[in-house]
PyMOL Python script that loads the backbone (N, CA, C, O; Angstrom):
from pymol import cmd

cmd.read_pdbstr("""\
ATOM      1  N   UNK A   1     -73.858-143.711  29.252  1.00  0.00           N
ATOM      2  CA  UNK A   1     -75.129-143.661  28.534  1.00  0.00           C
ATOM      3  C   UNK A   1     -75.448-144.999  27.591  1.00  0.00           C
ATOM      4  O   UNK A   1     -74.701-145.651  26.862  1.00  0.00           O
ATOM      5  N   UNK A   2     -76.698-145.125  27.868  1.00  0.00           N
ATOM      6  CA  UNK A   2     -77.013-146.559  27.209  1.00  0.00           C
ATOM      7  C   UNK A   2     -77.419-146.134  25.544  1.00  0.00           C
ATOM      8  O   UNK A   2     -77.639-144.940  25.344  1.00  0.00           O
ATOM      9  N   UNK A   3     -77.515-147.054  24.407  1.00  0.00           N
ATOM     10  CA  UNK A   3     -77.739-146.767  23.204  1.00  0.00           C
ATOM     11  C   UNK A   3     -78.992-145.913  22.870  1.00  0.00           C
ATOM     12  O   UNK A   3     -79.065-145.054  21.992  1.00  0.00           O
ATOM     13  N   UNK A   4     -80.034-146.335  23.795  1.00  0.00           N
ATOM     14  CA  UNK A   4     -81.373-146.109  23.184  1.00  0.00           C
ATOM     15  C   UNK A   4     -81.529-144.515  23.666  1.00  0.00           C
ATOM     16  O   UNK A   4     -82.357-143.694  23.272  1.00  0.00           O
ATOM     17  N   UNK A   5     -80.497-144.354  24.614  1.00  0.00           N
ATOM     18  CA  UNK A   5     -80.584-142.799  25.596  1.00  0.00           C
ATOM     19  C   UNK A   5     -79.881-141.709  24.742  1.00  0.00           C
ATOM     20  O   UNK A   5     -79.948-140.502  24.979  1.00  0.00           O
ATOM     21  N   UNK A   6     -79.058-142.403  23.511  1.00  0.00           N
ATOM     22  CA  UNK A   6     -78.155-141.146  22.979  1.00  0.00           C
ATOM     23  C   UNK A   6     -78.691-140.311  21.879  1.00  0.00           C
ATOM     24  O   UNK A   6     -79.203-140.865  20.906  1.00  0.00           O
ATOM     25  N   UNK A   7     -78.617-139.091  21.953  1.00  0.00           N
ATOM     26  CA  UNK A   7     -78.969-138.583  20.826  1.00  0.00           C
ATOM     27  C   UNK A   7     -78.901-138.518  19.608  1.00  0.00           C
ATOM     28  O   UNK A   7     -79.763-138.266  18.766  1.00  0.00           O
ATOM     29  N   UNK A   8     -77.403-138.850  19.492  1.00  0.00           N
ATOM     30  CA  UNK A   8     -76.810-139.331  18.017  1.00  0.00           C
ATOM     31  C   UNK A   8     -77.356-140.548  17.858  1.00  0.00           C
ATOM     32  O   UNK A   8     -77.616-140.699  16.664  1.00  0.00           O
ATOM     33  N   UNK A   9     -77.612-141.358  18.410  1.00  0.00           N
ATOM     34  CA  UNK A   9     -78.570-142.586  17.828  1.00  0.00           C
ATOM     35  C   UNK A   9     -79.544-142.432  17.580  1.00  0.00           C
ATOM     36  O   UNK A   9     -79.761-142.742  16.409  1.00  0.00           O
ATOM     37  N   UNK A  10     -80.724-141.927  18.316  1.00  0.00           N
ATOM     38  CA  UNK A  10     -81.698-141.325  17.862  1.00  0.00           C
ATOM     39  C   UNK A  10     -81.833-140.348  16.700  1.00  0.00           C
ATOM     40  O   UNK A  10     -82.485-140.807  15.762  1.00  0.00           O
ATOM     41  N   UNK A  11     -81.445-139.309  16.566  1.00  0.00           N
ATOM     42  CA  UNK A  11     -80.720-138.628  15.186  1.00  0.00           C
ATOM     43  C   UNK A  11     -80.940-139.860  13.982  1.00  0.00           C
ATOM     44  O   UNK A  11     -81.867-140.080  13.202  1.00  0.00           O
ATOM     45  N   UNK A  12     -79.754-140.476  14.204  1.00  0.00           N
ATOM     46  CA  UNK A  12     -79.510-141.520  12.855  1.00  0.00           C
ATOM     47  C   UNK A  12     -80.749-142.196  12.639  1.00  0.00           C
ATOM     48  O   UNK A  12     -81.346-142.244  11.563  1.00  0.00           O
ATOM     49  N   UNK A  13     -81.160-142.800  13.886  1.00  0.00           N
ATOM     50  CA  UNK A  13     -82.619-143.547  13.508  1.00  0.00           C
ATOM     51  C   UNK A  13     -83.618-143.106  12.693  1.00  0.00           C
ATOM     52  O   UNK A  13     -84.112-143.693  11.731  1.00  0.00           O
ATOM     53  N   UNK A  14     -83.934-141.829  13.226  1.00  0.00           N
ATOM     54  CA  UNK A  14     -84.724-140.848  12.710  1.00  0.00           C
ATOM     55  C   UNK A  14     -84.568-140.471  11.291  1.00  0.00           C
ATOM     56  O   UNK A  14     -85.548-140.295  10.567  1.00  0.00           O
ATOM     57  N   UNK A  15     -83.299-140.338  10.866  1.00  0.00           N
ATOM     58  CA  UNK A  15     -82.643-140.035   9.386  1.00  0.00           C
ATOM     59  C   UNK A  15     -83.095-141.229   8.706  1.00  0.00           C
ATOM     60  O   UNK A  15     -83.933-141.096   7.814  1.00  0.00           O
ATOM     61  N   UNK A  16     -82.604-142.515   9.038  1.00  0.00           N
ATOM     62  CA  UNK A  16     -82.925-143.664   8.198  1.00  0.00           C
ATOM     63  C   UNK A  16     -84.366-143.796   8.293  1.00  0.00           C
ATOM     64  O   UNK A  16     -84.825-143.972   7.164  1.00  0.00           O
ATOM     65  N   UNK A  17     -85.281-143.782   9.206  1.00  0.00           N
ATOM     66  CA  UNK A  17     -86.509-143.920   9.106  1.00  0.00           C
ATOM     67  C   UNK A  17     -87.342-143.156   8.321  1.00  0.00           C
ATOM     68  O   UNK A  17     -88.293-143.661   7.723  1.00  0.00           O
ATOM     69  N   UNK A  18     -86.987-141.617   8.252  1.00  0.00           N
ATOM     70  CA  UNK A  18     -87.512-141.006   6.923  1.00  0.00           C
ATOM     71  C   UNK A  18     -86.861-140.919   5.732  1.00  0.00           C
ATOM     72  O   UNK A  18     -87.355-140.172   4.888  1.00  0.00           O
ATOM     73  N   UNK A  19     -85.513-141.723   5.380  1.00  0.00           N
ATOM     74  CA  UNK A  19     -84.966-141.993   4.028  1.00  0.00           C
ATOM     75  C   UNK A  19     -85.476-143.402   3.263  1.00  0.00           C
ATOM     76  O   UNK A  19     -85.374-143.740   2.084  1.00  0.00           O
ATOM     77  N   UNK A  20     -86.254-144.300   4.795  1.00  0.00           N
ATOM     78  CA  UNK A  20     -86.489-145.340   4.038  1.00  0.00           C
ATOM     79  C   UNK A  20     -88.072-145.549   3.962  1.00  0.00           C
ATOM     80  O   UNK A  20     -88.487-146.560   3.394  1.00  0.00           O
ATOM     81  N   UNK A  21     -88.994-144.608   4.527  1.00  0.00           N
ATOM     82  CA  UNK A  21     -90.349-144.570   4.293  1.00  0.00           C
ATOM     83  C   UNK A  21     -90.709-144.254   2.930  1.00  0.00           C
ATOM     84  O   UNK A  21     -90.035-143.583   2.148  1.00  0.00           O
ATOM     85  N   UNK A  22     -92.029-144.891   2.675  1.00  0.00           N
ATOM     86  CA  UNK A  22     -92.447-144.718   1.629  1.00  0.00           C
ATOM     87  C   UNK A  22     -93.383-143.344   1.139  1.00  0.00           C
ATOM     88  O   UNK A  22     -93.705-142.909   0.033  1.00  0.00           O
ATOM     89  N   UNK A  23     -93.634-142.919   2.497  1.00  0.00           N
ATOM     90  CA  UNK A  23     -94.548-141.556   2.557  1.00  0.00           C
ATOM     91  C   UNK A  23     -93.930-140.932   3.905  1.00  0.00           C
ATOM     92  O   UNK A  23     -93.636-141.378   5.014  1.00  0.00           O
ATOM     93  N   UNK A  24     -93.868-139.497   3.173  1.00  0.00           N
ATOM     94  CA  UNK A  24     -93.372-138.849   4.701  1.00  0.00           C
ATOM     95  C   UNK A  24     -93.726-139.300   5.963  1.00  0.00           C
ATOM     96  O   UNK A  24     -94.954-139.306   6.047  1.00  0.00           O
ATOM     97  N   UNK A  25     -93.300-139.603   6.775  1.00  0.00           N
ATOM     98  CA  UNK A  25     -93.892-139.880   8.179  1.00  0.00           C
ATOM     99  C   UNK A  25     -93.939-138.742   9.151  1.00  0.00           C
ATOM    100  O   UNK A  25     -93.095-137.850   9.073  1.00  0.00           O
ATOM    101  N   UNK A  26     -94.779-138.725   9.967  1.00  0.00           N
ATOM    102  CA  UNK A  26     -95.226-137.662  10.796  1.00  0.00           C
ATOM    103  C   UNK A  26     -94.488-137.870  12.047  1.00  0.00           C
ATOM    104  O   UNK A  26     -93.839-138.900  12.231  1.00  0.00           O
ATOM    105  N   UNK A  27     -94.569-136.861  12.976  1.00  0.00           N
ATOM    106  CA  UNK A  27     -93.448-137.348  14.137  1.00  0.00           C
ATOM    107  C   UNK A  27     -94.419-138.435  15.142  1.00  0.00           C
ATOM    108  O   UNK A  27     -93.941-139.419  15.707  1.00  0.00           O
ATOM    109  N   UNK A  28     -95.451-138.138  15.197  1.00  0.00           N
ATOM    110  CA  UNK A  28     -96.258-139.289  15.837  1.00  0.00           C
ATOM    111  C   UNK A  28     -95.744-140.424  15.213  1.00  0.00           C
ATOM    112  O   UNK A  28     -95.290-141.226  16.030  1.00  0.00           O
ATOM    113  N   UNK A  29     -95.637-140.857  13.757  1.00  0.00           N
ATOM    114  CA  UNK A  29     -95.103-142.248  13.276  1.00  0.00           C
ATOM    115  C   UNK A  29     -93.909-142.467  13.477  1.00  0.00           C
ATOM    116  O   UNK A  29     -93.450-143.608  13.419  1.00  0.00           O
ATOM    117  N   UNK A  30     -93.197-141.421  13.747  1.00  0.00           N
ATOM    118  CA  UNK A  30     -91.775-141.569  14.046  1.00  0.00           C
ATOM    119  C   UNK A  30     -91.792-142.126  15.365  1.00  0.00           C
ATOM    120  O   UNK A  30     -91.611-143.333  15.523  1.00  0.00           O
ATOM    121  N   UNK A  31     -91.961-141.473  16.173  1.00  0.00           N
ATOM    122  CA  UNK A  31     -92.356-141.978  17.382  1.00  0.00           C
ATOM    123  C   UNK A  31     -92.902-143.080  17.998  1.00  0.00           C
ATOM    124  O   UNK A  31     -92.713-143.409  19.169  1.00  0.00           O
ATOM    125  N   UNK A  32     -93.708-143.745  17.033  1.00  0.00           N
ATOM    126  CA  UNK A  32     -94.200-144.948  17.406  1.00  0.00           C
ATOM    127  C   UNK A  32     -93.275-145.958  16.710  1.00  0.00           C
ATOM    128  O   UNK A  32     -93.034-147.038  17.249  1.00  0.00           O
ATOM    129  N   UNK A  33     -92.788-145.643  15.593  1.00  0.00           N
ATOM    130  CA  UNK A  33     -91.774-146.687  14.576  1.00  0.00           C
ATOM    131  C   UNK A  33     -90.527-146.780  15.741  1.00  0.00           C
ATOM    132  O   UNK A  33     -90.134-147.903  16.059  1.00  0.00           O
ATOM    133  N   UNK A  34     -90.037-145.807  16.245  1.00  0.00           N
ATOM    134  CA  UNK A  34     -88.971-145.918  16.761  1.00  0.00           C
ATOM    135  C   UNK A  34     -88.850-145.896  18.114  1.00  0.00           C
ATOM    136  O   UNK A  34     -87.686-145.858  18.513  1.00  0.00           O
ATOM    137  N   UNK A  35     -89.777-145.910  19.009  1.00  0.00           N
ATOM    138  CA  UNK A  35     -90.448-145.671  20.215  1.00  0.00           C
ATOM    139  C   UNK A  35     -89.556-144.825  21.284  1.00  0.00           C
ATOM    140  O   UNK A  35     -88.984-145.219  22.300  1.00  0.00           O
ATOM    141  N   UNK A  36     -89.645-143.374  20.639  1.00  0.00           N
ATOM    142  CA  UNK A  36     -88.957-142.018  21.238  1.00  0.00           C
ATOM    143  C   UNK A  36     -90.196-141.442  21.507  1.00  0.00           C
ATOM    144  O   UNK A  36     -91.094-141.244  20.688  1.00  0.00           O
ATOM    145  N   UNK A  37     -90.199-141.208  22.582  1.00  0.00           N
ATOM    146  CA  UNK A  37     -91.409-140.004  23.415  1.00  0.00           C
ATOM    147  C   UNK A  37     -91.204-138.824  21.716  1.00  0.00           C
ATOM    148  O   UNK A  37     -90.272-138.420  21.021  1.00  0.00           O
ATOM    149  N   UNK A  38     -92.791-138.698  21.744  1.00  0.00           N
ATOM    150  CA  UNK A  38     -92.935-137.487  20.497  1.00  0.00           C
ATOM    151  C   UNK A  38     -92.238-136.141  20.911  1.00  0.00           C
ATOM    152  O   UNK A  38     -91.680-135.411  20.091  1.00  0.00           O
ATOM    153  N   UNK A  39     -92.334-135.831  22.504  1.00  0.00           N
ATOM    154  CA  UNK A  39     -91.605-134.279  22.669  1.00  0.00           C
ATOM    155  C   UNK A  39     -90.019-134.486  21.868  1.00  0.00           C
ATOM    156  O   UNK A  39     -89.631-133.704  21.000  1.00  0.00           O
ATOM    157  N   UNK A  40     -89.347-135.484  22.266  1.00  0.00           N
ATOM    158  CA  UNK A  40     -88.231-135.856  21.914  1.00  0.00           C
ATOM    159  C   UNK A  40     -87.793-135.931  19.944  1.00  0.00           C
ATOM    160  O   UNK A  40     -86.859-135.478  19.283  1.00  0.00           O
ATOM    161  N   UNK A  41     -88.701-136.525  19.696  1.00  0.00           N
ATOM    162  CA  UNK A  41     -88.964-136.505  18.097  1.00  0.00           C
ATOM    163  C   UNK A  41     -89.100-135.288  17.945  1.00  0.00           C
ATOM    164  O   UNK A  41     -88.151-134.977  17.226  1.00  0.00           O
ATOM    165  N   UNK A  42     -89.881-134.081  18.240  1.00  0.00           N
ATOM    166  CA  UNK A  42     -90.144-133.067  17.900  1.00  0.00           C
ATOM    167  C   UNK A  42     -89.031-131.519  18.206  1.00  0.00           C
ATOM    168  O   UNK A  42     -89.029-130.400  17.695  1.00  0.00           O
ATOM    169  N   UNK A  43     -88.072-132.258  19.421  1.00  0.00           N
ATOM    170  CA  UNK A  43     -86.879-131.339  19.640  1.00  0.00           C
ATOM    171  C   UNK A  43     -85.937-131.670  18.532  1.00  0.00           C
ATOM    172  O   UNK A  43     -85.443-130.746  17.885  1.00  0.00           O
ATOM    173  N   UNK A  44     -85.583-133.186  18.200  1.00  0.00           N
ATOM    174  CA  UNK A  44     -84.412-133.535  17.686  1.00  0.00           C
ATOM    175  C   UNK A  44     -84.856-133.458  16.013  1.00  0.00           C
ATOM    176  O   UNK A  44     -83.936-133.478  15.196  1.00  0.00           O
ATOM    177  N   UNK A  45     -86.015-133.387  15.614  1.00  0.00           N
ATOM    178  CA  UNK A  45     -86.232-132.521  14.195  1.00  0.00           C
ATOM    179  C   UNK A  45     -85.997-130.894  14.243  1.00  0.00           C
ATOM    180  O   UNK A  45     -85.706-130.175  13.287  1.00  0.00           O
ATOM    181  N   UNK A  46     -86.138-130.625  15.191  1.00  0.00           N
ATOM    182  CA  UNK A  46     -85.846-129.162  15.393  1.00  0.00           C
ATOM    183  C   UNK A  46     -84.478-128.968  14.913  1.00  0.00           C
ATOM    184  O   UNK A  46     -84.161-128.329  13.910  1.00  0.00           O
ATOM    185  N   UNK A  47     -83.579-129.671  15.843  1.00  0.00           N
ATOM    186  CA  UNK A  47     -82.374-129.487  16.028  1.00  0.00           C
ATOM    187  C   UNK A  47     -81.980-129.555  14.588  1.00  0.00           C
ATOM    188  O   UNK A  47     -81.430-128.636  13.982  1.00  0.00           O
ATOM    189  N   UNK A  48     -82.344-130.860  14.028  1.00  0.00           N
ATOM    190  CA  UNK A  48     -82.036-130.791  12.731  1.00  0.00           C
ATOM    191  C   UNK A  48     -82.460-129.632  11.797  1.00  0.00           C
ATOM    192  O   UNK A  48     -81.545-129.096  11.172  1.00  0.00           O
ATOM    193  N   UNK A  49     -83.772-129.151  11.606  1.00  0.00           N
ATOM    194  CA  UNK A  49     -83.659-128.231  10.715  1.00  0.00           C
ATOM    195  C   UNK A  49     -82.803-126.788  11.127  1.00  0.00           C
ATOM    196  O   UNK A  49     -82.307-126.073  10.256  1.00  0.00           O
ATOM    197  N   UNK A  50     -82.734-126.548  12.292  1.00  0.00           N
ATOM    198  CA  UNK A  50     -82.070-125.518  12.665  1.00  0.00           C
ATOM    199  C   UNK A  50     -80.672-125.706  12.017  1.00  0.00           C
ATOM    200  O   UNK A  50     -80.189-124.677  11.543  1.00  0.00           O
ATOM    201  N   UNK A  51     -79.957-126.813  11.916  1.00  0.00           N
ATOM    202  CA  UNK A  51     -78.795-127.103  11.299  1.00  0.00           C
ATOM    203  C   UNK A  51     -78.783-127.328   9.917  1.00  0.00           C
ATOM    204  O   UNK A  51     -77.793-127.733   9.307  1.00  0.00           O
ATOM    205  N   UNK A  52     -79.710-127.107   9.487  1.00  0.00           N
ATOM    206  CA  UNK A  52     -80.175-127.067   7.923  1.00  0.00           C
ATOM    207  C   UNK A  52     -79.578-128.080   7.297  1.00  0.00           C
ATOM    208  O   UNK A  52     -78.772-127.978   6.372  1.00  0.00           O
ATOM    209  N   UNK A  53     -80.190-129.616   8.083  1.00  0.00           N
ATOM    210  CA  UNK A  53     -80.128-130.774   7.646  1.00  0.00           C
ATOM    211  C   UNK A  53     -81.558-131.105   7.388  1.00  0.00           C
ATOM    212  O   UNK A  53     -82.274-131.545   8.288  1.00  0.00           O
ATOM    213  N   UNK A  54     -81.976-130.905   6.202  1.00  0.00           N
ATOM    214  CA  UNK A  54     -83.272-131.395   5.670  1.00  0.00           C
ATOM    215  C   UNK A  54     -83.366-131.151   4.308  1.00  0.00           C
ATOM    216  O   UNK A  54     -84.375-131.489   3.689  1.00  0.00           O
TER     217      UNK A  54
END
""", "prot")
cmd.dss("prot")
cmd.show_as("cartoon", "prot")
cmd.util.cbc("prot")
cmd.orient("prot")
């Protein structure tokens, strides 16, 4: 599996983008910034929320 496709890498990239953002980013913001499809962003954010990582 390549680095870009790794769910763990994507989650870590999302967490980093959220933590360094000046304003709370929208899923679309994250999708554009990280070059991750919007449905994938939503799925990963839902997983983080279900695991109470927010």
